[in-house]
C-alpha positions as CSV (number, residue, x, y, z in Angstrom):
1,M,133.1,125.2,-22.6
2,K,131.5,127.4,-19.9
3,A,127.7,126.9,-19.5
4,W,125.0,127.7,-17.0
5,Y,121.4,126.4,-16.7
6,T,118.2,127.4,-15.0
7,D,116.9,123.8,-15.1
8,Y,119.0,120.8,-14.1
9,E,117.0,118.7,-16.6
10,D,118.6,120.6,-19.4
11,M,122.0,120.2,-17.9
12,V,122.0,116.4,-17.5
13,K,121.0,116.0,-21.1
14,Q,124.4,117.3,-22.2
15,D,126.7,114.6,-23.6
16,D,129.9,116.3,-22.4
17,I,128.9,116.0,-18.7
18,D,130.0,112.7,-17.1
19,A,129.1,113.3,-13.4
20,V,127.1,115.7,-11.2
21,N,127.4,116.9,-7.6
22,V,123.9,117.3,-6.2
23,C,124.0,120.3,-3.8
24,V,120.4,121.5,-4.0
25,P,118.0,121.7,-1.0
26,N,117.1,118.3,0.5
27,F,113.7,117.9,-1.1
28,L,115.3,118.1,-4.5
29,H,118.0,115.4,-4.0
30,A,115.9,112.5,-5.2
31,S,114.6,114.1,-8.4
32,A,118.0,115.5,-9.4
33,T,119.8,112.3,-8.6
34,I,117.3,110.1,-10.5
35,S,117.3,112.4,-13.5
36,A,121.1,112.4,-13.6
37,A,121.2,108.6,-13.4
38,E,118.7,108.2,-16.1
39,H,120.9,110.3,-18.4
40,G,124.0,108.2,-17.5
41,K,125.6,110.6,-15.1
42,H,127.6,109.5,-12.1
43,V,126.2,111.1,-8.9
44,L,127.7,112.6,-5.8
45,C,124.8,113.6,-3.5
46,T,125.3,115.7,-0.4
47,K,123.8,114.8,3.0
48,P,121.1,114.0,3.9
49,L,120.5,111.6,1.1
50,A,116.8,112.4,0.9
51,I,113.7,113.4,3.0
52,S,112.1,109.9,3.0
53,M,113.2,106.3,2.8
54,E,111.1,105.9,-0.3
55,Q,113.0,108.6,-2.0
56,A,116.3,107.1,-0.9
57,D,115.3,103.6,-2.2
58,N,114.4,105.1,-5.5
59,M,117.7,106.9,-5.8
60,V,119.7,103.8,-5.1
61,K,117.6,101.8,-7.5
62,A,117.9,104.3,-10.3
63,C,121.7,104.5,-10.1
64,K,122.0,100.7,-10.0
65,Q,119.7,100.3,-13.0
66,A,121.7,103.0,-14.9
67,G,125.0,101.4,-13.9
68,V,126.4,104.7,-12.6
69,K,128.5,105.4,-9.5
70,F,126.4,106.8,-6.6
71,M,128.3,108.4,-3.7
72,Y,126.9,109.8,-0.5
73,G,128.6,113.2,0.2
74,E,129.5,112.9,3.8
75,N,132.5,115.3,3.9
76,W,133.4,114.4,7.5
77,L,134.7,111.1,6.3
78,Y,137.1,112.8,3.9
79,T,138.7,115.4,6.2
80,P,142.4,115.0,6.6
81,A,141.8,114.6,10.4
82,A,139.4,111.7,9.7
83,E,141.6,110.0,7.2
84,R,144.5,110.3,9.6
85,M,142.4,108.9,12.5
86,F,141.2,105.9,10.4
87,K,144.9,105.0,9.9
88,V,145.5,105.3,13.7
89,I,142.5,103.0,14.3
90,E,143.6,100.5,11.6
91,E,147.0,100.2,13.3
92,G,145.2,99.1,16.5
93,A,146.3,102.1,18.6
94,L,142.9,102.4,20.3
95,G,142.1,98.6,20.3
96,K,138.5,97.6,19.9
97,I,136.3,100.6,19.4
98,L,133.7,100.6,22.1
99,A,131.9,104.0,21.8
100,V,131.9,107.1,19.7
101,E,130.4,110.5,20.6
102,A,130.1,113.2,18.0
103,R,128.4,116.5,17.5
104,E,127.8,119.3,15.0
105,Q,126.3,122.5,16.4
106,H,126.0,126.2,15.7
107,S,123.6,129.1,16.2
108,G,121.2,128.3,13.3
109,S,120.9,127.9,9.6
110,H,120.8,130.8,7.1
111,S,118.8,128.7,4.7
112,P,115.0,129.2,4.5
113,Y,114.8,125.6,3.5
114,A,116.5,124.2,6.6
115,T,113.8,125.3,9.0
116,K,110.8,123.9,7.0
117,K,109.9,120.2,7.3
118,E,108.5,120.2,3.8
119,Y,111.8,121.1,2.3
120,C,114.4,119.7,4.8
121,G,112.5,116.6,6.1
122,G,112.9,117.8,9.7
123,G,115.2,119.9,11.8
124,V,118.7,119.5,13.2
125,L,118.5,115.7,13.5
126,I,118.3,115.2,9.7
127,H,119.9,118.5,8.6
128,M,123.0,118.5,10.9
129,A,123.2,115.3,12.9
130,A,123.5,113.4,9.6
131,H,127.2,114.3,9.9
132,P,128.0,112.8,13.4
133,I,125.6,109.8,12.8
134,G,127.3,108.9,9.5
135,F,130.8,109.3,11.1
136,I,129.9,107.1,14.0
137,M,128.3,104.4,11.8
138,H,131.4,104.4,9.6
139,V,133.8,104.0,12.6
140,M,131.8,101.4,14.4
141,N,131.3,99.4,11.1
142,Q,128.4,97.4,12.6
143,P,124.6,97.5,12.0
144,V,122.6,99.8,14.3
145,E,120.4,97.6,16.4
146,R,118.3,100.3,18.2
147,V,118.2,104.0,18.8
148,Y,116.7,106.4,21.3
149,A,116.3,110.1,20.6
150,E,115.3,113.3,22.4
151,L,114.3,116.3,20.3
152,G,112.9,119.7,21.0
153,N,113.0,123.4,20.7
154,L,115.1,125.1,23.3
155,L,115.6,128.5,21.8
156,H,114.1,129.1,18.4
157,D,110.4,129.2,17.5
158,L,110.5,126.8,14.5
159,E,108.3,124.1,13.2
160,V,111.2,121.7,13.4
161,E,113.6,120.8,16.2
162,D,116.5,123.0,17.1
163,Y,118.0,120.4,19.5
164,A,118.7,116.7,19.1
165,V,120.4,113.9,20.9
166,L,120.4,110.4,19.4
167,V,121.8,107.3,21.2
168,M,122.7,104.3,19.1
169,R,123.4,100.8,20.2
170,F,125.2,98.5,17.7
171,E,124.8,94.8,17.1
172,D,128.2,94.1,18.8
173,G,127.2,96.0,21.9
174,G,129.0,99.3,20.9
175,S,127.5,102.7,21.6
176,G,127.2,105.9,19.7
177,I,125.9,109.3,20.7
178,A,125.2,112.0,18.1
179,Q,124.2,115.6,19.1
180,S,123.3,118.6,17.1
181,N,121.6,121.9,17.8
182,Y,121.0,125.5,16.8
183,I,121.6,126.9,20.3
184,T,125.5,127.1,20.2
185,K,126.9,130.6,20.1
186,G,130.5,131.4,18.9
187,G,130.6,129.5,15.7
188,M,130.6,126.0,14.3
189,Q,131.5,123.1,16.6
190,D,132.4,119.8,15.0
191,R,133.8,117.5,17.8
192,I,134.3,113.8,18.1
193,E,135.4,111.5,21.0
194,I,136.4,107.9,20.3
195,Y,136.8,105.4,23.1
196,G,138.6,102.0,22.6
197,S,139.8,99.2,24.7
198,E,143.5,100.4,24.4
199,G,143.1,104.1,24.2
200,M,140.9,107.1,23.2
201,A,141.0,110.0,20.8
202,F,139.6,113.5,20.5
203,M,138.9,115.2,17.2
204,N,137.9,118.8,16.7
205,L,137.3,119.5,13.0
206,T,137.0,123.3,13.6
207,H,140.4,123.5,15.3
208,V,143.8,124.1,13.7
209,N,145.2,121.0,15.4
210,P,142.2,118.7,15.2
211,I,143.5,115.4,16.7
212,Q,144.6,114.2,20.1
213,V,145.3,110.5,20.7
214,Y,145.9,108.6,23.9
215,S,147.2,105.1,23.2
216,E,148.6,102.4,25.5
217,T,150.0,100.4,22.6
218,G,151.4,103.2,20.4
219,Y,151.3,103.6,16.6
220,S,153.8,104.1,13.7
221,Y,154.1,107.9,13.2
222,V,153.1,111.0,15.2
223,V,155.0,113.9,13.8
224,E,158.6,114.5,12.7
225,K,161.1,114.1,15.5
226,A,158.6,112.5,17.9
227,S,160.3,109.5,19.5
228,M,157.3,107.8,21.0
229,S,153.6,107.4,20.4
230,R,152.3,106.0,23.7
231,G,150.4,108.3,26.0
232,W,148.9,111.6,24.7
233,T,150.0,112.6,21.2
234,S,148.8,115.0,18.5
235,P,149.4,113.3,15.1
236,V,150.0,115.7,12.2
237,V,147.4,116.1,9.5
238,D,147.2,118.0,6.2
239,E,145.6,121.3,6.9
240,N,145.2,122.4,3.3
241,V,141.9,120.7,2.8
242,H,140.6,120.9,6.4
243,Y,136.9,120.2,5.9
244,G,137.3,117.4,3.4
245,F,135.3,118.8,0.5
246,C,138.3,118.6,-1.9
247,N,139.2,115.1,-0.8
248,M,135.6,114.0,-1.2
249,V,135.2,115.2,-4.7
250,S,138.6,113.8,-5.7
251,H,137.6,110.5,-4.2
252,F,134.4,110.6,-6.3
253,V,136.3,111.3,-9.5
254,N,138.9,108.6,-8.8
255,C,136.1,106.0,-8.1
256,I,134.7,106.8,-11.6
257,L,138.0,106.6,-13.3
258,K,139.1,103.4,-11.5
259,D,135.6,101.8,-11.4
260,E,135.8,101.4,-7.6
261,E,133.1,101.7,-4.9
262,P,133.2,105.0,-2.9
263,R,134.0,104.9,0.8
264,S,130.5,106.4,1.4
265,T,128.0,104.7,-1.0
266,G,124.5,105.7,-1.7
267,E,123.4,102.6,0.2
268,F,125.4,103.9,3.2
269,G,123.6,107.2,3.0
270,R,120.3,105.4,2.9
271,E,121.3,103.5,6.2
272,V,122.2,106.8,7.8
273,L,118.8,108.2,6.8
274,R,117.1,105.0,8.2
275,V,118.7,105.7,11.6
276,I,117.6,109.4,11.5
277,F,114.0,108.4,10.8
278,A,114.2,105.8,13.6
279,G,115.3,108.7,15.8
280,Y,112.2,110.7,14.9
281,E,110.0,107.7,15.6
282,S,111.7,107.2,19.0
283,N,111.1,110.8,19.9
284,R,107.4,110.5,19.0
285,K,106.9,107.2,20.9
286,R,109.2,108.3,23.9
287,T,110.9,104.9,23.8
288,A,113.8,103.1,22.1
289,V,113.1,101.9,18.5
290,T,114.6,98.9,16.8
291,V,116.3,99.7,13.5
292,H,115.3,97.4,10.6
293,S,117.8,97.2,7.8
294,G,116.5,97.5,4.2
């Protein structure tokens, strides 16, 4: 049955709806998620999880109390390039991961909500850098110990920042650098560099051939007819779902059907948000800030 609604409160009351994908502006994520959970709906919520830690805590709590799946919609983790890269890392081709640098940048948002702190929670740090921060945290798989951030307005006259650099140090000594801005001409740039003890890898999610790997140990499969995997290689990926949205939604549905935890849980999204707000605090104080886990 086809249906449309002007109020999500009316939608989540419907008995024939099992799950919802929350894609509304950031300031509405919490209310929409909590309402859906209270009506027994599983929730996939896009990034950033919320515009405050209190909202994020309430969202996680509501979904736990309702016994529904709560997935953080970080599509970078579900791109074919990322899923291929995770397998390369799991095989040990890069050795111990030491540092990850990642960035998302373009010339500016078309959304009137993205440039208002009241609606977005901030500027490019929360609105865009959530992608590279979440990706780095997933790859490093260690708690963030401290962060240092530099934010500012280099081009646009906005009430929120149009440029952000966030440095993360992890408990095991690893490093991460996330960058985002609204000053990049020529289209979207989603790029990642991964440095390990046995190799390195470059990823460009906006490129038709998004992965390059240098490995001193090698790994199992590069591409058909390739006879070796040491040195520089470009492992093949599935280009049909390039940006990961299809895989992300499919993963969400399968987690519901199989009663499994998502790769990116609501709790993970909350920790990404915690790092983002530590970055804002660092910029205000002009010093590194310790990250306290919830």
